[in-house]
C-alpha positions as CSV (number, residue, x, y, z in Angstrom):
1,X,-40.9,-9.2,-14.8
2,X,-40.0,-6.7,-12.0
3,X,-37.1,-4.3,-12.6
4,X,-35.1,-2.6,-9.9
5,X,-33.9,1.0,-10.4
6,X,-30.1,1.4,-10.0
7,X,-28.9,2.6,-6.6
8,X,-27.6,5.9,-8.1
9,X,-31.1,6.7,-9.5
10,X,-32.7,5.9,-6.1
11,X,-30.2,8.1,-4.3
12,X,-30.8,11.0,-6.7
13,X,-34.6,10.9,-6.3
14,X,-34.2,10.6,-2.5
15,X,-31.9,13.6,-2.6
16,X,-34.3,15.6,-4.7
17,X,-37.3,14.9,-2.5
18,X,-35.2,15.7,0.6
19,X,-34.1,19.0,-0.7
20,X,-37.7,19.9,-1.8
21,X,-39.2,19.2,1.6
22,X,-36.4,21.1,3.4
23,X,-36.9,24.1,1.1
24,X,-40.7,24.1,1.6
25,X,-40.5,24.2,5.4
26,X,-38.4,27.5,5.6
27,X,-40.2,30.8,5.5
28,X,-38.6,33.8,3.7
29,X,-38.3,35.6,7.0
30,X,-36.1,32.9,8.5
31,X,-33.4,33.7,5.9
32,X,-33.8,37.5,5.8
33,X,-36.0,37.7,2.7
34,X,-39.2,39.7,2.4
35,X,-42.5,37.8,1.8
36,X,-44.3,39.3,-1.2
37,X,-48.1,39.7,-1.3
38,X,-48.4,37.3,-4.3
39,X,-46.3,34.4,-2.9
40,X,-48.0,31.0,-3.4
41,X,-44.9,28.7,-3.0
42,X,-44.7,27.0,0.4
43,X,-41.4,28.0,2.0
44,X,-38.7,29.2,-0.3
45,X,-38.5,29.3,-4.1
46,X,-35.8,27.3,-5.9
47,X,-34.2,30.5,-7.2
48,X,-34.1,31.9,-3.6
49,X,-32.2,28.8,-2.4
50,X,-29.9,29.1,-5.4
51,X,-29.2,32.7,-4.6
52,X,-28.6,32.0,-0.9
53,X,-26.2,29.2,-1.8
54,X,-24.4,31.2,-4.5
55,X,-25.1,28.6,-7.2
56,X,-26.9,28.7,-10.5
57,X,-30.7,28.5,-10.6
58,X,-30.6,25.9,-13.4
59,X,-28.1,23.8,-11.5
60,X,-30.1,23.8,-8.3
61,X,-33.3,23.1,-10.3
62,X,-31.6,20.1,-11.9
63,X,-30.6,18.9,-8.4
64,X,-34.2,18.9,-7.3
65,X,-35.2,17.2,-10.5
66,X,-32.9,14.3,-9.8
67,X,-30.7,15.0,-12.8
68,X,-27.4,13.1,-13.0
69,X,-25.1,16.0,-12.2
70,X,-21.8,16.3,-10.3
71,X,-22.1,17.9,-6.8
72,X,-19.0,19.1,-4.8
73,X,-18.8,19.1,-1.1
74,X,-18.3,22.8,-1.0
75,X,-21.6,23.4,-3.0
76,X,-23.5,21.0,-0.8
77,X,-22.1,22.8,2.3
78,X,-23.6,26.1,0.9
79,X,-26.9,24.4,0.2
80,X,-27.0,22.9,3.7
81,X,-26.4,26.3,5.2
82,X,-29.1,28.0,3.1
83,X,-31.6,25.3,4.0
84,X,-30.7,25.7,7.8
85,X,-30.0,21.9,8.1
86,X,-29.3,20.5,11.5
87,X,-26.5,18.0,12.1
88,X,-28.5,14.9,11.3
89,X,-30.1,16.5,8.2
90,X,-26.6,17.6,7.0
91,X,-25.2,14.1,7.4
92,X,-28.2,12.7,5.5
93,X,-27.7,15.2,2.7
94,X,-24.0,14.3,2.2
95,X,-24.8,10.6,2.5
96,X,-27.4,10.8,-0.3
97,X,-25.1,12.8,-2.5
98,X,-22.2,10.4,-1.9
99,X,-20.0,13.4,-1.2
100,X,-17.4,14.2,1.5
101,X,-18.5,16.7,4.1
102,X,-15.8,19.4,4.2
103,X,-16.9,20.5,7.7
104,X,-16.7,17.9,10.5
105,X,-19.5,18.0,13.1
106,X,-18.4,19.7,16.4
107,X,-20.4,17.7,18.8
108,X,-20.9,14.1,19.7
109,X,-24.6,13.2,20.2
110,X,-23.8,9.7,21.6
111,X,-22.1,10.9,24.9
112,X,-24.5,12.0,27.5
113,X,-23.6,13.7,30.8
114,X,-24.4,10.4,32.6
115,X,-22.0,8.5,30.4
116,X,-19.3,11.0,31.0
117,X,-20.0,10.7,34.8
118,X,-19.6,6.9,34.6
119,X,-16.1,7.1,32.9
120,X,-15.1,9.8,35.4
121,X,-16.1,7.6,38.4
122,X,-14.0,4.7,37.1
123,X,-11.0,6.5,38.5
124,X,-7.8,4.4,38.0
125,X,-9.5,2.1,35.4
126,X,-8.8,3.6,32.0
127,X,-12.1,4.1,30.1
128,X,-13.3,5.8,26.9
129,X,-16.2,5.9,24.6
130,X,-15.6,5.0,21.0
131,X,-18.1,5.2,18.1
132,X,-18.3,2.6,15.4
133,X,-15.6,4.3,13.4
134,X,-13.2,4.1,16.4
135,X,-13.2,7.8,17.1
136,X,-12.4,8.4,20.8
137,X,-15.3,10.6,21.6
138,X,-14.9,10.8,25.4
139,X,-12.3,9.5,27.9
140,X,-11.2,9.7,31.5
141,X,-7.8,11.0,32.7
142,X,-6.2,7.6,33.2
143,X,-7.1,6.6,29.6
144,X,-5.7,9.9,28.4
145,X,-2.3,8.8,29.7
146,X,-2.5,5.1,29.0
147,X,-1.0,5.0,25.5
148,X,0.6,8.4,25.3
149,X,-0.7,11.9,25.9
150,X,-4.1,12.0,24.3
151,X,-4.8,15.6,25.4
152,X,-1.9,16.8,23.2
153,X,-3.5,15.2,20.1
154,X,-5.6,17.3,17.7
155,X,-9.3,16.4,17.7
156,X,-9.0,14.7,14.2
157,X,-6.2,12.6,15.5
158,X,-8.1,11.1,18.4
159,X,-9.1,7.9,16.6
160,X,-7.7,4.5,17.5
161,X,-7.0,3.4,14.0
162,X,-5.1,6.7,13.2
163,X,-3.1,6.6,16.4
164,X,-2.2,2.9,16.1
165,X,-0.8,3.4,12.6
166,X,0.7,6.9,12.8
167,X,1.5,7.9,16.4
168,X,5.0,7.0,17.8
169,X,3.8,7.3,21.4
170,X,0.9,5.0,20.9
171,X,2.9,2.5,18.9
172,X,5.6,2.3,21.6
173,X,3.0,1.5,24.2
174,X,1.5,-1.5,22.2
175,X,3.1,-4.8,22.8
176,X,3.3,-7.0,19.6
177,X,2.4,-4.1,17.3
178,X,2.4,-6.1,14.0
179,X,-0.3,-8.4,15.3
180,X,-2.3,-5.5,16.7
181,X,-2.1,-3.7,13.3
182,X,-3.4,-6.8,11.5
183,X,-6.3,-7.4,13.8
184,X,-7.3,-3.7,13.9
185,X,-7.4,-3.4,10.1
186,X,-9.4,-6.6,9.9
187,X,-12.0,-5.3,12.4
188,X,-12.1,-1.9,10.8
189,X,-12.9,-3.6,7.4
190,X,-15.7,-5.6,9.0
191,X,-17.2,-2.5,10.6
192,X,-16.9,-0.5,7.5
193,X,-19.0,-2.9,5.4
194,X,-22.1,-1.2,6.7
195,X,-20.7,2.3,6.0
196,X,-19.0,2.1,2.6
197,X,-20.8,5.1,1.2
198,X,-20.5,7.3,4.2
199,X,-18.2,10.3,3.7
200,X,-16.6,10.2,7.2
201,X,-15.6,6.6,6.8
202,X,-14.2,7.2,3.3
203,X,-12.2,10.2,4.6
204,X,-10.7,8.2,7.4
205,X,-9.7,5.4,5.1
206,X,-8.1,7.8,2.6
207,X,-6.1,9.5,5.4
208,X,-4.9,6.1,6.7
209,X,-3.8,4.9,3.2
210,X,-2.0,8.2,2.6
211,X,-0.2,8.3,5.9
212,X,0.8,4.7,6.7
213,X,2.6,2.1,4.5
214,X,1.9,-0.5,7.3
215,X,-1.8,0.2,6.9
216,X,-1.7,-0.1,3.2
217,X,0.0,-3.4,3.5
218,X,-2.4,-5.0,5.9
219,X,-5.5,-3.4,4.3
220,X,-4.6,-5.0,1.0
221,X,-5.0,-8.5,2.6
222,X,-8.8,-8.0,2.8
223,X,-8.9,-9.9,6.1
224,X,-12.0,-9.6,8.2
225,X,-12.5,-10.2,12.0
226,X,-16.0,-9.7,13.5
227,X,-17.0,-8.9,17.0
228,X,-15.0,-7.9,20.0
229,X,-14.9,-9.9,23.2
230,X,-13.0,-9.5,26.5
231,X,-9.4,-10.2,26.1
232,X,-6.2,-9.8,28.0
233,X,-3.3,-7.7,26.8
234,X,0.0,-6.0,27.8
235,X,0.5,-2.3,27.5
236,X,3.8,-0.6,28.1
237,X,3.0,2.7,29.8
238,X,5.7,5.4,29.6
239,X,5.1,6.5,33.2
240,X,4.4,3.4,35.4
241,X,5.7,0.5,33.3
242,X,4.2,-2.7,32.0
243,X,0.5,-3.3,32.6
244,X,-1.5,-6.5,32.3
245,X,-5.1,-5.6,31.5
246,X,-8.4,-7.0,30.3
247,X,-10.0,-5.1,27.5
248,X,-13.8,-5.0,27.7
249,X,-16.6,-3.4,25.6
250,X,-19.9,-2.3,27.0
251,X,-22.2,-1.5,24.1
252,X,-24.2,1.7,24.4
253,X,-26.4,1.0,21.4
254,X,-26.5,-1.4,18.5
255,X,-23.6,-3.8,18.6
256,X,-21.9,-1.9,15.7
257,X,-22.5,1.4,17.4
258,X,-20.9,3.3,20.3
259,X,-19.3,1.4,23.2
260,X,-17.7,2.0,26.5
261,X,-14.2,0.6,26.5
262,X,-12.5,-0.3,29.8
263,X,-9.1,-1.7,30.8
264,X,-9.3,-3.6,34.0
265,X,-6.1,-4.7,35.8
266,X,-5.6,-8.5,35.9
267,X,-3.0,-8.6,38.7
268,X,-2.2,-6.6,41.8
269,X,1.0,-5.0,40.3
270,X,-1.0,-3.6,37.4
271,X,-3.7,-2.4,39.7
272,X,-1.1,-0.5,41.8
273,X,0.5,0.9,38.7
274,X,-2.8,2.2,37.4
275,X,-3.5,3.8,40.8
276,X,-0.2,5.5,40.5
277,X,-1.0,6.7,37.0
278,X,-4.3,8.1,38.3
279,X,-2.4,10.0,40.9
280,X,0.0,11.4,38.3
281,X,-2.9,12.7,36.2
282,X,-4.6,14.4,39.2
283,X,-3.9,18.2,39.4
284,X,-1.6,17.8,42.4
285,X,0.7,15.5,40.4
286,X,0.3,17.1,37.1
287,X,3.8,18.5,37.1
288,X,5.3,15.0,37.1
289,X,3.7,14.6,33.6
290,X,4.5,18.0,32.3
291,X,1.0,19.5,32.2
292,X,-2.3,19.5,34.1
293,X,-5.1,17.3,33.0
294,X,-7.9,19.8,33.2
295,X,-10.9,17.4,33.0
296,X,-11.2,13.7,33.7
297,X,-13.6,13.3,30.8
298,X,-13.3,15.1,27.5
299,X,-15.6,15.0,24.6
300,X,-14.6,15.3,21.0
301,X,-16.0,14.4,17.6
302,X,-13.6,13.7,14.9
303,X,-13.7,12.7,11.4
304,X,-14.1,7.0,12.8
305,X,-10.3,-0.8,17.0
306,X,-8.6,-0.6,19.7
307,X,-6.6,-0.5,21.9
């Protein structure tokens, strides 16, 4: 009979091996230590990593031995810095440990200059790039004014789920908000199935549950909706009025990964109103909206539905 190790045991051993290999690749000189003449250990010693991380040597040794111990996000942050982990390695570390990363990444690796150029060139057609968690990681000027003033939001607020359930401007722009809430929560649940153990997803879910009674109510239904196809919708823009648009997704990677989202006008009146919105977001007309839009495409990466 074949036995399968518990997932927690597998994760601990993967974490231990990952830490060991990262430790062994770093030279003492890289972290400001002096290499002694009798050093035989490849890379750093365990006690050196513990010292650099300000944690106990025994505790760090147990971590590399795959012991079943509790690990906080703050301690993992210190270990990640001591081991000079890059963004991908850091994310892997926290994922293996099943811990929340207290420091959100500052860059978005999925938005290239060419993708930013594409959304910029779309002009009056609102466009953005969303990752699988519905973070708005890049957008053009027209999208930035489609459902409120996206430029005025803090980076951690530029997430479609967060805005739909907590932001008054965004909610005022959405026609049939209860139906939109229900569909978005169902799609978010479907998307999250592949990311249940990931810290950034768990952080976003906790924020939503803590901030919105509406989200808690629809989330408790456990409804699931998969896939996103082109569909028409009405958006009530604060500056140019009602818009009749088609929502489209162009996938930039795997179907559950990042996507380019566009809103194409479905009638002449909506087209003219979007053109007017584009003029209002241009530097010459910025005063009409109260502030200048400095860039037609902005990039953020926040802790990731529509619209």
